[in-house]
C-alpha positions as a printed NumPy array, in Angstrom:
array([[  11.899,  -16.752,   68.758],
       [  11.347,  -13.012,   68.67 ],
       [  14.047,  -12.463,   71.19 ],
       [  16.478,  -10.998,   68.756],
       [  14.016,   -8.197,   67.771],
       [  13.755,   -6.726,   71.188],
       [  16.023,   -3.724,   71.476],
       [  15.722,   -3.02 ,   75.087],
       [  13.98 ,   -4.119,   78.155],
       [  10.497,   -3.039,   78.948],
       [  10.287,   -0.563,   81.736],
       [   9.49 ,    3.019,   82.74 ],
       [  12.138,    4.529,   80.45 ],
       [  10.864,    2.647,   77.44 ],
       [   7.728,    4.682,   77.315],
       [   9.654,    7.951,   77.209],
       [  12.064,    6.51 ,   74.66 ],
       [   9.212,    5.192,   72.561],
       [   7.543,    8.612,   72.612],
       [  10.773,   10.25 ,   71.519],
       [  11.379,    7.751,   68.728],
       [   7.769,    7.916,   67.517],
       [   7.787,   11.722,   67.706],
       [  11.078,   11.867,   65.807],
       [   9.778,    9.471,   63.176],
       [   6.594,   11.548,   62.887],
       [   8.59 ,   14.785,   62.466],
       [  10.805,   13.17 ,   59.839],
       [   7.713,   11.835,   58.061],
       [   6.163,   15.332,   58.167],
       [   9.337,   16.894,   56.782],
       [   9.493,   14.306,   54.006],
       [   5.8  ,   14.867,   53.186],
       [   6.344,   18.635,   53.191],
       [   9.394,   18.398,   50.953],
       [   8.102,   15.829,   48.425],
       [   4.294,   15.592,   48.616],
       [   2.889,   18.772,   50.203],
       [   3.053,   20.855,   47.012],
       [   1.478,   18.061,   44.952],
       [  -1.279,   17.643,   47.533],
       [  -1.951,   21.399,   47.787],
       [  -1.829,   21.691,   43.958],
       [  -4.274,   18.809,   43.682],
       [  -6.582,   20.379,   46.283],
       [  -6.285,   23.812,   44.601],
       [  -7.078,   22.286,   41.205],
       [ -10.064,   20.512,   42.716],
       [ -11.215,   23.764,   44.357],
       [ -10.796,   25.631,   41.053],
       [ -12.644,   22.895,   39.173],
       [ -15.527,   22.99 ,   41.65 ],
       [ -15.639,   26.811,   41.446],
       [ -15.58 ,   26.637,   37.625],
       [ -18.279,   23.983,   37.634],
       [ -20.42 ,   26.159,   39.925],
       [ -19.833,   29.205,   37.695],
       [ -20.569,   27.153,   34.593],
       [ -23.732,   25.756,   36.179],
       [ -24.845,   29.29 ,   37.105],
       [ -24.122,   30.536,   33.573],
       [ -26.009,   27.567,   32.136],
       [ -28.946,   28.249,   34.447],
       [ -28.986,   31.927,   33.422],
       [ -28.737,   30.973,   29.721],
       [ -31.535,   28.435,   30.132],
       [ -33.707,   31.037,   31.868],
       [ -32.966,   33.512,   29.072],
       [ -33.809,   30.899,   26.424],
       [ -37.016,   30.036,   28.259],
       [ -37.954,   33.719,   28.356],
       [ -37.229,   34.103,   24.615],
       [ -39.243,   30.948,   23.895],
       [ -42.17 ,   32.344,   25.885],
       [ -41.955,   35.642,   23.97 ],
       [ -41.85 ,   33.798,   20.645],
       [ -44.775,   31.642,   21.715],
       [ -46.816,   34.712,   22.642],
       [ -45.775,   36.365,   19.381],
       [ -46.787,   33.25 ,   17.443],
       [ -50.152,   33.179,   19.179],
       [ -50.658,   36.841,   18.372],
       [ -49.677,   36.306,   14.734],
       [ -51.984,   33.3  ,   14.488],
       [ -54.858,   35.35 ,   15.911],
       [ -54.11 ,   38.141,   13.415],
       [ -54.003,   35.669,   10.534],
       [ -57.316,   34.158,   11.614],
       [ -58.847,   37.621,   11.953],
       [ -57.61 ,   38.633,    8.492],
       [ -58.853,   35.367,    6.986],
       [ -62.261,   35.882,    8.566],
       [ -62.435,   39.486,    7.343],
       [ -61.341,   38.401,    3.862],
       [ -63.968,   35.653,    3.877],
       [ -66.661,   38.112,    4.957],
       [ -65.617,   40.572,    2.242],
       [ -65.642,   37.827,   -0.391],
       [ -69.027,   36.616,    0.816],
       [ -70.451,   40.14 ,    0.644],
       [ -68.931,   40.638,   -2.809],
       [ -70.389,   37.363,   -4.063],
       [ -73.785,   38.214,   -2.562],
       [ -73.733,   41.672,   -4.165],
       [ -72.707,   40.248,   -7.538],
       [ -75.354,   37.533,   -7.291],
       [ -78.055,   40.047,   -6.381],
       [ -77.024,   42.257,   -9.307],
       [ -77.043,   39.272,  -11.655],
       [ -80.464,   38.145,  -10.403],
       [ -81.757,   41.682,  -10.845],
       [ -80.393,   41.773,  -14.391],
       [ -81.929,   38.38 ,  -15.139],
       [ -85.294,   39.534,  -13.767],
       [ -85.174,   42.705,  -15.837],
       [ -84.224,   40.718,  -18.951],
       [ -87.015,   38.243,  -18.218],
       [ -89.498,   41.139,  -17.856],
       [ -88.304,   42.611,  -21.127],
       [ -88.532,   39.216,  -22.836],
       [ -92.019,   38.698,  -21.415],
       [ -93.027,   42.168,  -22.516],
       [ -91.659,   41.577,  -26.022],
       [ -93.327,   38.178,  -26.219],
       [ -96.566,   39.727,  -24.975],
       [ -96.363,   42.492,  -27.586],
       [ -95.499,   39.953,  -30.286],
       [ -98.378,   37.737,  -29.18 ],
       [-100.743,   40.702,  -29.116],
       [ -99.597,   41.741,  -32.593],
       [-100.039,   38.189,  -33.837],
       [-103.483,   37.962,  -32.231],
       [-104.363,   41.367,  -33.678],
       [-103.302,   40.223,  -37.128],
       [-105.252,   36.978,  -36.821],
       [-108.283,   38.758,  -35.425],
       [-108.046,   41.256,  -38.24 ],
       [-107.806,   38.512,  -40.843],
       [-110.673,   36.57 ,  -39.303],
       [-112.739,   39.703,  -38.955],
       [-112.129,   40.528,  -42.564],
       [-113.133,   37.072,  -43.68 ],
       [-116.247,   37.158,  -41.55 ],
       [-117.147,   40.615,  -42.751],
       [-116.667,   39.6  ,  -46.388],
       [-118.888,   36.645,  -45.937],
       [-121.475,   38.71 ,  -44.15 ],
       [-121.442,   41.551,  -46.555],
       [-120.481,   39.52 ,  -49.567],
       [-118.246,   42.198,  -50.676],
       [-114.662,   43.187,  -50.397],
       [-113.701,   45.896,  -47.941],
       [-111.381,   48.758,  -48.66 ],
       [-108.244,   49.014,  -46.558],
       [-109.559,   52.101,  -44.734],
       [-112.818,   50.403,  -43.93 ],
       [-110.881,   47.31 ,  -42.964],
       [-108.696,   49.239,  -40.45 ],
       [-111.739,   50.988,  -39.036],
       [-113.568,   47.709,  -38.575],
       [-110.532,   46.082,  -36.875],
       [-109.955,   48.978,  -34.504],
       [-113.581,   49.059,  -33.429],
       [-113.594,   45.308,  -32.909],
       [-110.38 ,   45.451,  -30.812],
       [-111.769,   48.295,  -28.73 ],
       [-114.882,   46.202,  -28.149],
       [-112.734,   43.243,  -27.091],
       [-110.7  ,   45.484,  -24.759],
       [-113.863,   46.833,  -23.112],
       [-115.318,   43.376,  -22.679],
       [-112.042,   42.148,  -21.113],
       [-111.991,   45.135,  -18.773],
       [-115.557,   44.409,  -17.68 ],
       [-114.563,   40.895,  -16.645]])
């Protein structure tokens, strides 16, 4: 059935002939590949090599940019921490100054209130003493009139009041 496909008989010369035919076919195939496909293959391999080189360069540039960004971020972070510490320090100093100012103002106000209270007490004391003096004088005059059954002159009246007040002062001092 496959008899018509056989070109020659099998034998020692067939091997040499087969080698020559196969070698010729291989050379022709190589020439055809060189003429039609070799440039396309080398262009494709060159493009691939260039792409890989570009990708490596791009990756290196990206790595350098990322490192630079990381360094800038670290600097900004340190700067932010420093600014935050400065802000806190200023706020604390401002708070301390305000506290001292409020304390000073409060102490001054309390001092003024104490002084005013002392003055008010002193005035009230003087007013009370004057009122008591007037009442004592009036009572003394009434008592003296009843005792003496006569009316006193203003000079005698003042003299009597002053001596009575001096007597009261001495008796209060003795206590």
